[in-house]
C-alpha positions in Angstrom: 21.2 22.3 -8.1 18.1 20.3 -7.4 16.4 20.2 -4.0 14.1 17.2 -3.2 11.8 17.7 -0.2 10.8 14.4 1.4 12.7 11.2 2.2 10.0 8.7 1.3 10.0 6.5 -1.8 9.2 9.3 -4.3 11.9 11.6 -2.9 14.5 8.9 -2.6 14.2 7.7 -6.1 13.8 11.2 -7.6 17.0 12.3 -5.8 19.0 9.2 -6.6 18.0 9.3 -10.3 18.9 12.9 -10.8 22.2 12.6 -8.9 23.3 9.5 -10.8 22.7 11.4 -14.0 25.1 14.1 -12.9 23.0 16.7 -11.0 23.9 18.1 -7.6 21.1 17.1 -5.4 20.1 18.0 -1.8 17.4 16.0 -0.1 15.5 17.6 2.9 13.7 15.4 5.4 12.1 16.7 8.6 12.1 13.4 10.5 15.2 11.9 12.0 14.8 8.7 10.0 14.5 8.4 6.2 12.0 6.2 4.4 8.7 8.1 4.7 5.4 6.6 5.7 6.1 3.2 4.0 9.3 2.5 5.9 8.5 4.2 9.2 4.9 3.5 9.8 3.3 1.6 6.9 4.1 -1.2 4.6 7.5 -2.2 6.0 6.5 -2.6 9.7 3.2 -4.1 8.6 5.0 -6.7 6.6 7.4 -7.4 9.4 4.5 -8.0 11.8 2.4 -9.9 9.2 5.2 -12.4 8.2 5.2 -14.4 11.5 1.4 -14.3 11.6 1.3 -15.7 8.1 3.5 -18.6 9.3 1.1 -19.0 12.2 -1.9 -19.1 9.8 -0.2 -21.7 7.6 0.7 -23.9 10.6 -2.9 -23.7 11.8 -3.9 -25.2 8.5 -1.6 -28.1 9.2 -2.9 -28.7 12.7 -0.1 -26.9 14.6 -0.1 -23.7 16.6 2.5 -21.1 17.6 1.9 -17.8 19.3 3.6 -14.4 19.1 3.2 -11.6 21.7 2.5 -8.2 20.4 5.8 -7.0 21.8 7.6 -9.6 19.7 5.8 -8.3 16.6 6.6 -4.7 17.3 10.2 -5.7 17.9 10.4 -7.2 14.5 8.7 -4.2 13.0 11.2 -1.7 14.6 14.2 -3.8 13.6 13.0 -3.7 10.0 12.3 0.0 10.2 15.8 0.8 11.6 17.6 -1.4 9.1 15.8 -0.2 6.0 16.0 3.4 7.1 19.8 3.1 7.5 19.9 1.4 4.1 18.1 4.3 2.5 20.6 6.7 4.0 23.4 4.6 2.6 21.8 4.5 -0.8 21.4 8.3 -1.0 24.9 9.0 0.2 26.4 6.4 -2.2 24.6 8.2 -5.0 26.1 11.5 -4.0 22.9 13.0 -2.5 23.4 15.4 0.4 20.9 14.9 3.2 19.6 17.8 5.2 17.4 17.4 8.3 14.9 20.1 8.8 11.4 21.4 7.9 11.3 23.0 4.5 9.0 25.7 3.1 8.7 27.1 -0.4 9.0 30.9 -0.8 8.8 31.7 -4.5 11.6 29.6 -6.0 13.5 29.5 -2.8 13.5 26.8 -0.2 13.9 27.8 3.5 15.1 25.2 6.0 15.9 26.0 9.6 16.9 29.6 8.8 18.9 28.6 5.7 17.8 29.7 2.3 18.5 27.8 -0.9 17.7 28.8 -4.5 17.8 25.6 -6.6 17.3 25.3 -10.3 14.6 22.8 -9.8 12.5 21.5 -6.9 10.8 18.1 -6.3 8.1 18.1 -3.7 7.6 14.6 -2.2 6.2 15.4 1.2 3.7 12.6 1.4 0.6 12.6 3.5 -0.4 13.4 7.1 -2.2 10.9 9.3 -5.7 11.8 10.5 -5.9 13.3 14.0 -9.0 12.1 15.7 -9.5 12.6 19.5 -9.6 9.3 21.3 -8.2 7.3 18.4 -4.9 6.1 17.0 -4.1 5.2 13.4 -2.2 2.4 11.7 0.9 4.6 12.0 0.9 4.0 15.8 0.5 0.2 15.8 4.2 -0.7 15.3 5.1 1.5 18.3 2.6 0.5 20.9 4.5 -0.4 24.1 1.8 -1.9 26.2 -0.2 -5.0 25.8 -3.9 -4.8 25.0 -6.8 -7.2 24.4 -9.5 -5.4 22.5 -9.5 -3.0 19.6 -12.1 -1.3 17.3 -11.0 -0.7 13.7 -13.2 2.0 12.0 -13.3 1.6 8.2 -13.5 -1.6 6.2 -11.4 -0.4 3.3 -7.9 -1.5 2.4 -6.2 -0.3 5.6 -9.0 -1.5 7.8 -8.8 -5.0 6.3 -5.1 -5.2 6.6 -4.9 -4.2 10.2 -8.0 -6.0 11.4 -6.5 -9.3 10.1 -3.1 -8.5 11.7 -4.6 -7.7 15.0 -6.9 -10.7 15.0 -4.1 -13.1 14.2 -2.1 -11.4 17.0 -4.7 -12.7 19.4 -6.7 -9.5 19.9 -10.5 -9.2 20.0 -11.2 -7.2 16.9 -14.4 -5.2 16.0 -14.4 -3.8 12.5 -17.0 -1.1 11.7 -18.0 -0.4 8.1 -20.8 1.8 6.8 -21.5 -0.4 3.8 -23.1 -3.9 3.7 -19.8 -5.5 2.6 -16.1 -4.8 3.2 -13.8 -3.3 0.6 -16.2 -0.7 -0.9 -15.7 0.0 -4.7 -13.8 -3.3 -5.2 -14.7 -6.4 -7.1 -18.1 -7.8 -5.9 -16.8 -11.4 -5.8 -13.9 -10.2 -3.7 -16.1 -8.2 -1.3 -18.4 -11.2 -0.7 -15.5 -13.6 -0.2 -13.5 -11.4 2.2 -16.5 -10.4 4.2 -17.6 -14.0 4.7 -14.0 -15.0 5.5 -13.6 -12.3 8.2 -16.9 -13.4 9.8 -15.8 -17.1 9.7 -12.4 -16.5 11.4 -14.0 -14.6 14.2 -13.6 -10.9 13.5 -16.6 -9.0 14.8 -18.1 -7.2 11.9 -20.5 -4.3 12.3 -21.8 -3.7 8.8 -24.2 -1.0 7.6 -23.1 0.9 10.6 -21.5 4.2 11.3 -19.4 5.0 14.3 -18.7 8.0 16.5 -16.0 8.3 19.2 -17.3 9.8 22.4 -15.7 9.6 25.8 -13.3 6.9 24.8 -16.1 4.7 23.5 -17.3 3.8 20.0 -20.9 4.6 19.6 -22.6 2.8 16.7 -25.5 4.1 14.7 -27.6 1.1 15.8 -27.3 2.2 19.4 -24.6 -0.2 20.5 -21.5 1.0 22.4 -18.1 -0.7 22.3 -15.4 -0.1 24.9 -11.9 -1.1 23.7 -8.3 -0.6 24.7 -7.6 1.1 21.3 -9.7 2.6 18.6 -8.0 2.6 15.2 -9.0 5.0 12.4 -8.1 3.3 9.0 -8.8 6.2 6.6 -8.5 9.9 6.2 -4.9 10.7 5.3 -4.4 14.1 3.7 -1.7 15.5 1.5 1.1 17.2 3.4 1.1 20.7 2.0 2.5 22.5 5.1 4.9 25.0 3.7 3.9 24.3 0.1 0.4 25.7 0.1 1.3 28.0 -2.8 1.6 25.1 -5.2 -1.6 24.8 -7.3 -3.8 22.0 -5.9 -7.4 20.9 -5.7 -6.8 18.4 -2.9 -3.5 16.7 -4.0 -0.9 18.6 -5.9 -1.7 18.9 -9.6 0.9 17.4 -11.9 1.1 16.4 -15.5 2.4 13.1 -16.9 6.0 14.5 -16.5 5.4 15.2 -12.8 5.5 18.9 -13.4 3.4 21.2 -11.3 1.9 24.4 -12.7 4.9 26.3 -11.4 7.9 26.2 -13.8 10.8 24.0 -12.5 8.7 22.7 -9.6 7.9 19.0 -9.7 5.9 16.8 -7.3 5.7 13.0 -6.9 4.3 10.3 -4.6 1.4 10.4 -2.2 1.2 14.2 -2.2 0.1 13.8 -5.9 -2.6 11.2 -5.1 -0.6 7.9 -5.2 -1.7 5.2 -2.8 1.2 2.7 -2.9 4.9 3.0 -2.4 5.6 1.4 -5.7 3.6 4.1 -7.5 5.6 6.7 -5.6 8.9 5.1 -6.5 8.1 5.2 -10.2 6.8 8.7 -10.0 10.0 9.8 -8.3 12.1 8.0 -10.9 10.1 9.8 -13.7 10.5 13.1 -12.0 14.2 12.6 -11.6 14.6 11.9 -15.3 12.6 15.0 -16.3 14.4 17.3 -13.9 17.6 16.2 -15.7 15.9 17.0 -19.1 15.2 13.4 -20.2 11.6 13.6 -21.3 9.7 10.6 -19.8 6.0 10.3 -19.0 4.6 8.4 -16.1 2.5 5.4 -17.1 0.1 4.4 -14.3 -1.6 1.5 -16.2 -1.7 -2.0 -14.8 -0.5 -1.3 -11.2 -0.8 -4.3 -9.0 -2.3 -3.6 -5.6 -1.8 -6.0 -2.6 -3.4 -6.3 0.8 -1.2 -8.4 3.2 -3.7 -10.6 4.8 -3.5 -14.4 4.6 -4.8 -15.4 2.2 -3.4 -12.4 0.4 -5.6 -10.0 -1.6 -4.4 -8.6 -4.8 -5.9 -6.9 -7.9 -5.2 -5.1 -11.1 -7.2 -3.4 -13.8 -11.0 -3.6 -14.3 -13.1 -6.6 -13.4 -16.5 -4.9 -14.0 -16.8 -5.8 -17.7 -15.7 -8.2 -20.3 -15.7 -12.0 -20.1 -14.7 -13.1 -16.6 -13.7 -16.5 -15.4 -13.4 -17.4 -11.7 -11.3 -20.4 -10.5 -11.5 -21.6 -7.0 -8.3 -22.5 -5.2 -9.9 -25.8 -4.2 -9.2 -27.0 -7.8 -5.5 -26.1 -7.8 -3.1 -29.1 -7.2 -0.5 -27.0 -5.4 -3.1 -25.4 -3.1 -4.5 -28.8 -2.3 -1.0 -30.1 -1.5 -0.2 -27.1 0.7 -3.7 -27.1 2.4 -4.1 -23.5 1.2 -7.4 -23.9 -0.6 -9.1 -20.7 0.7 -10.2 -18.2 -2.0 -10.2 -17.8 -5.8 -8.7 -16.1 -8.8 -10.8 -14.1 -11.2 -9.5 -13.0 -14.7 -11.4 -10.8 -17.1 -10.9 -10.5 -20.9 -12.0 -8.2 -23.6 -11.1 -8.3 -27.3 -8.5 -11.0 -26.7 -6.6 -9.1 -24.0 -6.7 -9.3 -20.2 -8.3 -6.2 -18.8 -8.3 -7.0 -15.1 -7.9 -9.7 -12.4 -8.4 -10.2 -8.7 -7.0 -12.9 -6.4 -7.9 -13.8 -2.9 -5.5 -16.6 -2.3 -2.1 -17.9 -1.3 0.5 -16.1 -3.4 -2.0 -13.6 -4.7 0.7 -11.0 -5.0 2.7 -13.1 -7.4 -0.3 -14.2 -9.4 -1.6 -10.6 -9.9 1.9 -9.2 -10.6 2.4 -11.7 -13.5 -1.0 -10.8 -14.9 -0.3 -7.1 -14.5 2.9 -7.6 -16.5 0.9 -9.2 -19.3 -1.5 -6.3 -19.3 1.4 -3.8 -19.3 3.0 -5.5 -22.2 -0.3 -5.6 -24.1 0.0 -9.4 -24.4 -2.8 -11.4 -26.0 -4.6 -14.2 -24.4 -2.9 -16.5 -26.9 0.6 -15.2 -26.0 -0.1 -15.8 -22.3 -1.5 -19.3 -22.8 1.7 -20.2 -24.7 3.8 -19.3 -21.6 4.8 -22.4 -19.6 3.6 -21.9 -16.0 5.5 -24.3 -13.6 3.6 -27.2 -12.2 2.6 -27.6 -9.4 2.5 -23.9 -8.7 0.1 -21.2 -7.7 0.9 -19.4 -11.0 -0.6 -22.1 -13.1 -4.1 -20.9 -12.0 -3.5 -18.1 -14.5 -3.2 -20.7 -17.3 -6.3 -22.5 -16.1 -8.3 -19.3 -16.2 -7.0 -18.2 -19.6 -7.6 -21.6 -21.0 -11.2 -21.5 -19.8 -11.6 -18.0 -21.3 -10.2 -19.3 -24.6 -12.1 -22.6 -24.8 -15.1 -22.1 -22.5 
C-alpha cells in the first residue's frame, strides 16, 4: 500500500500514476476540497479572474470598454475552484485512489490521521507550502475570497506574484501601489524584461515605489523614504514556506531534500511538489508523476530542464532557460504582422543562442505563453537552430516571431 499526503498537483499525479500501475493507494488531504494551492488559491482562481480582464484590456486597444465588478471576478474564480476540485475528486476515484480527509503526521514509517494509524509500504509527501502570516496583511490566497468591495490596495514585493496580482487588481479598477526594494521590478530576471515591465506598469497607472522597503504598522504601510500609505488591503506577495507540520523528521535544509527519483533520505519515503522547492504547478505535476513511477519500481529520473514559466498579465510574460549569455536577438512586437492586425504591439520577444542551440528566451507579449512553450520544447528536444528554422510557423501568427528571431540569429 502507498499513502500520498497532499491533494495538490504533485499528490494527485503521484497517486493516480501509482494506482493505475496496480498499487493500492490512499490519498490524505486535510482540506475539504482537493486541488492544493493552485486550484484553491493560486493559478486557477487567478486565471479565472484574469481572463475577463484580458478581454477588457484587448477591447481597450480597440477603443471599447467594459467593466467587471470585483464580486463578478471572485464569482468566476470560485466557480472554477469548485468545478476543478470536483473534477480532481472524480479523477482520483476513477483511478481507484481512496481519499481520506484529515491531518496526517509521520511517526517512523507510520502515518497517523485523526487517531487512525496506517503502515504503508511507501509514502509520498506532497504537502505543499504555507502562506506567510503577517499581521495587518493578506496574501494572494485571500484575493479570490474577498467578499466586500474596496478601492485601494498596496502590494508589497515586485516579484512574480506581486506583478501578477498588481496587474489584476489594477485592471479590476483598484488604485494599486506596488512596493519593491530594487530599482526595477522582477529581480533576478532578464534585464530587458525588467526594464520593459517596469516602464509598462508606470505607463498604465500602477503606482510604483521602487528602491523602497515597507513596514506594516497600525494598518498602514510605512515606506523607508518616510511616506505612509493607507489602503483597504495590504497584500504580501512573497514568503511562502514548505509545509512540514507533522513531517519535521524528514531531512531538510529548508525544502525537503530529494534526489532525481524524488526519494528522500528515508528509505521508501518520497516527496514531490512545492515542499521540495518547486514553484509551479506543472513542475509539481511532473514530480508527482515521476514519484508515482518510482514508487511502483519503474526507475525514472526527473528532468527539470527547459521549464516554461508564465506570468498572467496582459501582455503575458513568459520565459525559459538562460538569457544572460550567448548571442541574443530581440524582436519588437511592432514588427509582427499579426500583432499589428490585432493592435497588440506592446512588448518584445528575445531569443538567445549558443553553439547552434537555443539556450533561453523571454517574451513580454500577446501569446507569450505559447511562444515560450514552443521554444522550451525545442530546448528540451535539443533541436538545432537549423532544425527550428526549417519548421513552418503559420502566418500570420504570433509564433512566427520565433522564426524571425532565429533567422536573424542565423543570418545577422
